[in-house]
N, C-alpha and C positions, 0 to 999 in steps of 0.2 A: 515441534513448532519453534521457529526462530523469532527473536525479538529485536526490534530496532532500538538503539540506545535512548532515543527520545521518548519511548513509550514504556519504560520499565516501571514507572509509578502509576500508570493507568491500567485499567482492566481490559486487556487485549483478548479478544475472542479468536481472531485469526490474523496472521500476518505472513507476508511472503512477496514473491515477485509476480507481476502480471504484465501482459503485453498490451499496450494501448496504441490505437491507431492515431497518427498525427498527420494532419494535412500539410504542416509546415515542411516536413522532410519526406512526405509521401511514403510512409511506411510505418511499421510497428516499432515502438520503443519500449524498452523494459523499464518498469516503474516499481518501486517498493510500495506495498499497500499495507494498511492497518485497518482492521474492522474492530471497533471497540464495543463494549457492552451496551452502549446506547444506540447501536446499529448505525454509527457514523463511519462511513468509509472515507479514508484519507489516503492520498497517494502522492508520491514525490518523484 
């Protein structure tokens, strides 16, 4: 499991890359995601 530098102090359950559909560019874009121990999914 790899960690993003912003989440080293938090309890990270899962993290990695995901592909998200965007209507702006009409296709999939790769996003970094973090799922924390509170079941909060964040992506960038």
